[in-house]
C-alpha positions in Angstrom: 229.1 151.5 105.8 232.8 151.8 106.7 234.0 155.0 108.1 237.0 156.5 106.1 240.0 157.9 107.9 240.7 161.5 107.1 244.5 161.3 107.5 246.9 158.4 107.1 248.8 157.3 110.2 252.4 156.4 110.6 255.7 157.3 109.1 255.9 159.3 105.9 259.7 159.3 105.4 262.8 158.1 107.3 266.5 159.1 107.2 268.1 155.7 107.5 271.5 157.1 106.6 271.5 159.2 109.8 271.7 156.1 112.0 274.6 154.9 109.9 276.5 158.2 110.1 275.8 159.4 113.7 275.6 158.1 117.2 272.1 159.3 118.2 271.9 160.8 121.7 268.7 162.8 122.1 265.6 163.0 120.0 263.1 165.9 119.7 259.7 166.2 118.1 259.2 169.4 116.0 256.3 170.7 114.0 256.8 171.9 110.4 255.6 175.0 108.7 254.3 173.8 105.4 252.3 175.1 102.5 249.2 173.3 101.1 250.8 171.5 98.2 253.4 170.1 100.5 250.8 168.6 102.8 249.1 166.9 99.9 252.4 165.5 98.7 253.2 164.2 102.1 249.8 162.4 102.2 250.9 160.7 99.0 254.3 159.8 100.7 256.4 161.8 98.3 259.2 162.9 100.7 262.9 162.2 101.1 265.1 163.0 104.1 268.4 161.4 103.0 270.7 164.4 103.1 268.6 166.6 105.3 270.0 168.5 108.4 268.8 171.1 110.8 270.5 174.5 111.1 270.0 176.7 114.1 270.2 180.4 113.6 268.7 183.5 115.2 266.9 181.4 117.8 265.0 179.4 115.2 265.5 175.9 113.7 265.4 175.4 109.9 265.2 172.1 108.0 267.6 172.0 105.0 267.9 169.4 102.3 264.6 167.7 102.6 262.9 167.0 99.3 259.1 167.0 98.9 258.1 166.1 95.4 255.1 168.2 94.2 252.1 166.4 92.9 251.1 167.3 89.3 247.4 167.8 90.3 248.0 169.7 93.5 250.7 172.2 92.4 249.4 173.5 89.1 248.7 177.1 90.3 251.8 177.7 92.4 255.5 177.5 91.6 256.6 174.6 93.9 260.2 174.5 95.2 260.7 170.9 96.3 263.9 171.6 98.3 263.0 174.8 100.0 264.0 175.5 103.5 261.3 174.7 106.1 260.9 176.2 109.5 260.8 173.8 112.5 258.6 174.6 115.5 260.3 173.9 118.8 259.8 175.6 122.2 262.5 177.9 123.6 263.9 175.4 126.1 264.4 172.8 123.3 266.1 175.4 121.0 268.5 176.5 123.8 269.4 172.8 124.5 270.0 172.1 120.9 272.1 175.3 120.4 274.3 174.5 123.4 274.9 171.0 122.2 275.6 171.9 118.6 278.2 174.5 119.9 280.2 171.6 121.2 282.7 170.0 118.9 281.4 167.0 116.9 277.7 167.4 117.6 275.1 168.0 114.8 271.4 168.1 114.5 269.8 165.8 111.8 266.3 165.1 110.7 265.4 161.4 111.4 261.8 161.0 110.2 258.6 162.7 109.1 255.4 161.2 110.5 251.7 161.9 111.3 250.7 162.8 114.9 246.9 162.9 114.8 246.2 165.4 112.0 249.6 167.2 112.2 252.9 166.4 110.4 255.8 166.2 112.8 259.6 165.9 112.2 261.7 163.9 114.6 265.1 165.5 114.9 268.0 164.1 116.7 271.2 165.3 118.3 274.0 163.1 117.1 277.8 162.8 117.2 279.5 161.8 113.9 280.9 158.3 113.6 284.4 157.6 112.3 284.9 155.0 109.6 285.9 152.3 112.0 282.8 152.9 114.1 280.6 152.3 111.0 282.4 149.1 110.3 281.9 148.0 113.9 278.2 148.7 113.7 277.9 146.7 110.5 279.9 143.8 112.0 277.7 143.8 115.2 274.5 143.9 113.1 275.7 140.9 111.0 276.7 138.9 114.1 273.3 139.6 115.7 271.6 138.5 112.5 273.6 135.2 112.5 272.7 134.6 116.2 269.0 135.1 115.5 269.2 132.8 112.5 270.9 130.0 114.6 268.4 130.4 117.4 265.5 130.2 115.0 267.0 127.1 113.3 267.7 125.4 116.6 264.1 125.8 117.6 263.0 124.1 114.4 265.3 121.0 115.0 263.7 120.1 118.3 
């Protein structure tokens, strides 16, 4: 008889827009303070991080703008707020490093992804510097040229 896994593995949600809008410099792994219905929704993959960001205040980190859609079956007895502010769990050294970097001009802290780490849900946050419009165009141009290069290399291998 096959043994069932208790928890799914891998990524729950990603913020792909963050890589487009920021130069990512440092990444941190943070725990999340969640309620029961949120964990059940995350197991079902019902999370969005598109416009989420991290705010540092009073020596704590808070996740704003993340959206966890409540399941109809799991949240019948509670009033579920899908876009509530969630506390991030970081150690003191990481918080001090983030606060010092965010105090500099142009740096911000964004949520990159939500994922499973064993039986816990973790949030990958990153310290990034905002891109200008021409930087975004350069990134798109570079990605297109790399794609063309890969395509020609693949086609060249088939000709021989």
